[in-house]
C-alpha positions in Angstrom: 0.1 0.0 -0.1 1.0 3.5 -0.8 0.3 5.7 2.2 0.7 9.1 1.0 -1.3 11.2 3.5 0.5 14.2 5.5 1.0 12.1 8.2 1.3 9.5 9.5 3.9 8.6 7.1 5.2 5.3 6.0 8.0 3.8 8.4 11.1 2.4 7.0 11.5 -1.4 8.2 14.3 -0.6 10.7 12.1 1.9 12.4 9.1 -0.7 12.7 11.6 -3.6 13.7 13.2 -1.3 16.6 9.7 -0.9 18.0 9.4 -4.4 18.5 12.0 -4.6 21.3 11.2 -5.4 24.9 10.7 -2.3 27.0 13.7 -1.0 29.0 13.7 1.1 32.4 13.1 4.4 31.4 14.8 5.7 34.6 17.9 3.2 33.8 21.4 3.9 32.4 20.4 2.4 28.9 17.6 4.6 28.1 20.0 7.7 29.6 22.4 6.7 27.0 19.7 6.6 24.3 18.1 9.9 24.8 21.2 11.8 25.2 22.4 10.1 22.0 19.1 11.2 20.2 18.8 14.5 21.5 22.5 15.5 20.2 21.5 14.3 17.0 18.3 15.8 17.0 20.0 19.1 17.5 22.1 18.4 14.3 18.9 18.0 12.5 17.3 20.8 14.1 20.4 23.1 13.4 20.9 24.6 16.7 23.2 24.7 19.6 20.2 25.4 21.7 18.1 23.0 24.0 16.0 20.2 22.3 13.1 18.1 24.3 11.5 15.2 23.5 7.6 15.1 24.6 5.2 12.2 24.6 2.4 13.6 22.6 1.2 14.7 18.9 2.5 17.7 17.7 -0.3 19.9 19.1 0.9 19.1 22.3 4.3 20.5 21.4 2.5 23.3 20.1 0.8 24.1 23.5 3.8 23.7 25.1 5.3 26.5 23.0 2.4 28.5 24.3 2.4 27.8 28.0 6.3 28.0 28.6 6.5 31.5 27.2 3.6 33.7 27.7 1.1 34.9 30.8 -2.5 35.3 30.6 -3.3 38.6 29.1 0.0 38.7 27.0 -0.8 40.0 23.4 0.0 37.7 20.8 0.2 37.9 16.8 -1.2 35.0 15.2 -0.2 35.2 11.5 -3.0 32.7 10.1 -3.3 31.3 6.5 -4.8 27.7 7.2 -6.2 25.0 9.5 -3.0 24.5 11.5 -2.2 28.4 12.1 -5.7 28.9 13.4 -5.3 26.0 15.7 -2.0 27.9 17.1 -4.1 30.6 17.8 -6.8 28.8 19.2 -4.5 27.1 21.9 -3.2 30.5 22.9 -6.8 31.8 23.4 -7.6 28.8 25.5 -4.7 29.8 27.9 -6.1 33.3 28.1 -3.7 35.2 26.0 -5.2 38.4 23.9 -4.6 37.4 20.3 -4.5 39.5 17.4 -5.2 38.0 14.2 -3.5 38.7 11.1 -5.3 36.4 8.7 -4.4 35.4 4.8 -6.7 33.7 2.5 -6.1 29.7 2.7 -3.6 28.8 0.2 -1.8 32.5 -0.1 1.6 33.1 1.6 2.3 35.3 4.7 3.2 39.2 3.4 5.8 39.8 6.0 5.2 43.4 5.2 1.8 43.2 6.6 3.2 41.4 9.6 5.7 44.7 10.2 2.8 47.4 9.9 0.7 44.9 12.4 3.9 44.9 15.1 4.2 48.8 14.3 0.6 49.1 15.3 0.7 47.0 18.2 4.0 47.4 20.0 2.4 45.6 23.0 2.7 42.5 21.1 4.8 39.9 22.9 4.9 36.9 20.4 4.4 36.1 17.0 2.7 32.7 16.3 3.8 31.3 13.0 3.2 27.9 10.9 6.2 27.3 8.5 4.7 24.6 6.1 1.0 24.7 6.2 0.0 21.1 6.1 -4.1 22.2 5.4 -3.1 23.9 2.1 0.2 22.6 0.6 2.2 25.5 0.9 5.6 26.5 2.6 5.6 30.4 4.2 8.8 32.4 3.8 9.9 32.1 7.4 13.4 33.5 6.9 11.6 36.8 5.9 9.1 36.5 8.6 11.7 36.2 11.2 13.7 39.1 9.9 10.4 41.1 10.6 9.6 39.7 14.0 13.1 39.9 15.4 13.3 43.7 14.0 10.9 44.2 16.7 12.6 41.9 19.2 9.5 39.7 19.7 9.3 36.1 20.6 8.9 33.9 17.3 7.0 30.7 18.1 6.8 28.3 15.1 5.1 25.2 14.1 7.1 23.0 11.8 5.5 20.0 12.4 5.3 19.1 8.6 8.3 20.8 7.6 11.4 20.1 10.0 13.4 17.1 8.5 12.4 17.7 5.3 12.8 21.4 4.3 15.5 23.6 5.3 15.1 25.5 8.7 18.0 26.6 10.2 16.6 27.3 13.6 19.7 29.5 14.8 20.4 31.4 11.7 16.6 32.1 11.6 16.5 33.2 15.2 13.4 31.0 16.1 12.6 30.8 19.8 10.3 27.6 20.0 10.2 25.3 17.1 7.8 22.5 17.1 7.7 19.1 15.3 6.3 15.6 15.5 7.5 12.2 14.9 4.8 11.2 12.5 5.9 13.3 9.8 9.2 13.5 8.1 11.1 11.8 11.2 9.3 8.3 9.7 8.4 7.3 13.2 4.5 6.3 14.4 2.7 9.1 16.4 3.7 9.6 19.9 6.7 12.2 20.0 6.8 16.0 19.8 10.4 17.3 19.4 10.9 21.1 20.5 13.6 23.2 20.4 14.0 26.3 23.1 16.3 29.5 22.4 17.8 31.6 25.0 15.5 34.4 24.6 12.5 31.6 25.1 14.4 30.6 28.3 14.0 34.3 29.3 10.4 34.3 28.5 9.9 31.2 30.5 11.3 32.7 33.5 8.3 35.2 34.1 5.4 33.1 32.2 2.5 32.8 34.1 0.5 30.4 31.9 -0.3 27.0 34.2 1.8 24.0 33.0 3.0 20.8 34.6 3.1 18.0 31.9 4.6 20.5 29.5 7.0 22.4 31.6 10.5 23.2 29.9 12.2 23.6 32.9 11.2 20.0 34.3 12.2 18.4 31.0 15.8 20.4 30.8 16.3 19.0 34.7 15.5 15.4 33.8 17.4 15.1 30.6 20.6 16.0 32.6 19.9 12.9 34.4 19.1 11.1 30.8 15.5 11.0 31.8 12.0 12.5 30.5 9.6 14.0 33.5 6.9 11.3 32.6 6.7 8.3 31.2 8.2 8.5 27.5 6.7 6.5 24.5 9.8 4.0 24.8 8.8 2.4 21.5 8.8 5.7 19.6 12.5 6.4 21.0 13.5 3.3 19.6 12.0 4.0 16.2 13.7 7.6 16.3 17.1 6.2 17.4 17.0 4.4 13.8 15.6 6.9 11.9 18.0 10.0 12.8 21.0 7.8 11.6 19.1 7.0 8.3 18.6 10.8 8.2 22.1 11.9 9.1 23.7 9.0 6.9 21.7 10.4 3.8 22.9 14.0 5.0 20.5 17.2 5.5 21.2 18.7 2.2 20.5 15.7 0.5 17.5 15.1 1.9 16.1 18.7 1.4 17.1 18.2 -2.4 15.2 14.9 -2.4 12.3 16.3 -1.0 12.4 19.4 -3.7 12.7 16.7 -6.4 9.8 14.8 -5.1 7.9 18.1 -4.7 8.3 19.3 -7.9 7.6 15.9 -9.7 4.2 15.5 -7.9 3.2 19.0 -8.7 4.1 18.9 -12.5 2.2 15.2 -12.7 -0.6 16.7 -11.4 -0.9 19.3 -13.7 -0.3 16.8 -16.6 -3.4 14.9 -15.4 -5.2 18.0 -15.9 -5.7 18.9 -12.4 -4.8 22.4 -10.7 -2.9 23.2 -7.6 -4.7 24.7 -4.9 -1.9 27.1 -3.1 0.4 29.5 -5.1 3.0 27.4 -7.0 5.4 30.0 -5.9 5.4 28.7 -2.3 4.1 25.2 -2.8 5.1 22.6 -0.5 7.5 20.2 -0.6 6.0 17.6 1.6 2.5 17.9 0.5 0.5 19.0 -2.2 -2.8 20.2 -2.3 -5.2 19.8 -5.4 -8.4 21.2 -6.4 -11.1 18.8 -6.9 -12.5 19.2 -10.5 -16.0 20.2 -10.8 -18.4 17.1 -10.8 -15.5 14.9 -9.1 -16.9 13.7 -5.8 -13.6 13.9 -3.5 -14.7 11.2 -1.2 -15.5 8.6 -4.0 -12.0 9.3 -5.7 -10.2 8.9 -2.5 -12.1 5.6 -1.5 -11.6 4.1 -5.0 -7.9 4.9 -4.8 -7.4 3.1 -1.6 -10.0 0.3 -2.6 -8.5 -0.4 -5.9 -5.3 1.1 -6.4 -3.7 0.5 -2.9 -3.2 4.2 -2.7 -4.2 6.5 0.4 -4.0 10.1 0.0 -6.4 12.8 2.2 -9.0 15.2 1.6 -9.3 18.8 2.5 -10.0 19.9 6.1 -12.8 22.3 7.6 -13.7 24.9 4.7 -11.7 23.0 2.2 -13.4 19.4 2.9 -14.5 18.1 -0.5 -12.8 20.9 -2.1 -9.1 19.7 -2.3 -6.9 16.6 -2.1 -3.8 16.4 -0.2 -1.1 14.2 -1.5 2.0 13.5 1.2 5.5 13.4 -0.1 7.4 13.6 2.9 9.7 11.4 5.0 10.5 7.7 3.6 9.6 8.7 -0.3 10.9 8.6 -3.5 10.4 9.7 -7.1 9.4 6.1 -8.0 6.9 6.2 -5.1 5.0 9.6 -6.3 5.0 7.9 -10.1 3.2 5.1 -9.0 0.7 7.3 -6.9 0.3 10.1 -10.1 -0.2 6.9 -12.3 -3.3 5.8 -10.1 -4.7 9.0 -9.9 -4.7 9.5 -13.7 -6.5 6.3 -14.0 -9.0 6.4 -11.1 -10.1 10.1 -12.0 -11.9 9.3 -15.1 -14.0 6.7 -13.4 -15.5 9.2 -10.8 -16.1 12.2 -13.1 
């Protein structure tokens, strides 16, 4: 079966085999050695010299951790939004009592750093900016470098959802001055769901020292104290740690530049294949994602029927749209363990199935 949704993504054999190991003492020396090794290799992929922590949760848990560790109730926060997941980031901040200023863009259109600049000028009391690097819901990648340059010119915190980009698309965290960056194991890391990974800058730590939002499970200070002992504050997803230990070796053996180049090639092939089938892309192609492609559903085509036909008769699994895009787009994931040949077979199946549901 070709599992080509934006996540969970296919797991390589070494990842799955590692998960079949017997449990170990998560307070023992063997686990301590593994988590320290995992953390040091994560820093290489995150391209940071700062702190990186493993949290047992989905990526959304990591987003919540970013909020509660750096902000206080009543803090003014700028949510830069152009899709389903960037809106979720804002919802989390609102739930914890932040005052959220929303700078919204049409779904599928890129964030304009100039408008971010004007909003920050008009709201000097904003403390932090929330942004999604790769918007999984629309298949587009925002220009995070330009956004970061703008945000940092105002000396604001930058909290980044990089769940479907980090490890696939270049994101030099230290060079771009990102304060908290969140990703999830089930995306480009080729591991089943269960882990969120977060990086924390020195500026984020200064914010943490005065942040008043309630936190217990998500407390970065507890995570840092425990990591010094080779532990996590709470029981970790040990099997997922086994898998990540293996996939990090695969990633570093391939090399970051090679990973980014491979995803770029695969993304371009997917987009060209979609267009050659007579379909159109949903998002601005100048900002098209190299990890997920969003495709407009043609008139008189039932998206649900097409998705079901692909799975039932062609062993290809793709995703539909979310919320306001339900029934309007298809989403094809191509991240992590993926090759050009994988996507050629997916595109061939789509070209065969499409005439059958018109």
